[in-house]
N, C-alpha and C positions, 0 to 999 in steps of 0.2 A: 503493498499500500505506500504510494506515494504521500511523503510528509508536507505537511506548509511551509511559508515561507516567511519570513517576519524579517519588516523593516523597522528599526527606529532612528527617527531623526531628534535633532535638538536642534533649534534654529534661535536664534538672539537677534531680536529687534534692537537696532538705532536706537539713541534714544527720542525720544517726540514719535516714534514710529509703530510703537507697539499697537494700537485701534487700528491700522491700515497694516500691516502684516496681520492681526490677527481673525480680520476682511479675509486678506488675500487668503489666508491657508483655508478657514471655514466656507469659501467659495469653491473647494476642493473633494470638500467632504462626501456632501450628497452623490452627486457626478460617479466619486470613486468607488462609493458607496454600491451603485448599481453597477458597476460593472459584475458581471457572472465571475468574473476571474478571482473577487474580492474577496474576503470571507468576515475581514474587518477592519473599521478604520476607524481607528478614534484621534483627535486634536485635544490636548491637554493645555494647559496654561502654566508652572510652575507657583509654587506659591509660596516660596522666597524671593522669586524675583520675575515680576510682571509680565519684563521684558525675552520671556526663554519662554518657548513653545516647545512642545515633546509630541508629535506624530508617532501613532501606535499603527500599523498598517501588517495585514495580516491575508498572504498570496497563495493560491492554488499552488504556484512551482514561481523557482526564479526563473524559467525560461517564459514563461507569460505574464511574468510583473513587467518582463522587459517592453512586453508591448503598451503599458503606462505611458511611456516616457513619447509617446506619438498621438498622445490624445490631446487635441487643443488645450480644453483647459491645464492640462497639466504643462505645455506649450507655454500659455499665457503666464500662469501663475513662476515659473524662472524668470521669465524676463521683470517681472516685477520683483522678484529676491533681489535681483543686482541691486537696487535702490532702496529696500528696507534692509537688510541684513546688517549689523555690526560687523560679522564677521564669517567668513565660511561657516555653511554649515556641519555640523558631523553627524555621521549614516552610522550606523554597526547593522548590519543583513547576519539574519540567523536562518539555521534550517532547525525544522524540529525538532526534540530527540524524542519526546517521550510524553 
């Protein structure tokens, strides 16, 4: 049986851009969840640092996850991130073990 593929991304907004980053990230949540290859897609905001956001994504496979990068709403998000992020985002890619 195939194990799911998990992506955890940590993004930090530039000072004063927290609301814009939150809106940009929220805009991709529902379209991503609607994809048949998406098992879970959650957006969190740090309790300690309101400029920090965490995306938790679970996909049917690594290969299928790559399809996301061609979606118009993901391309648009990538363009917006260039002006909203304080530093490059960090990503952890993981494969389910148990």
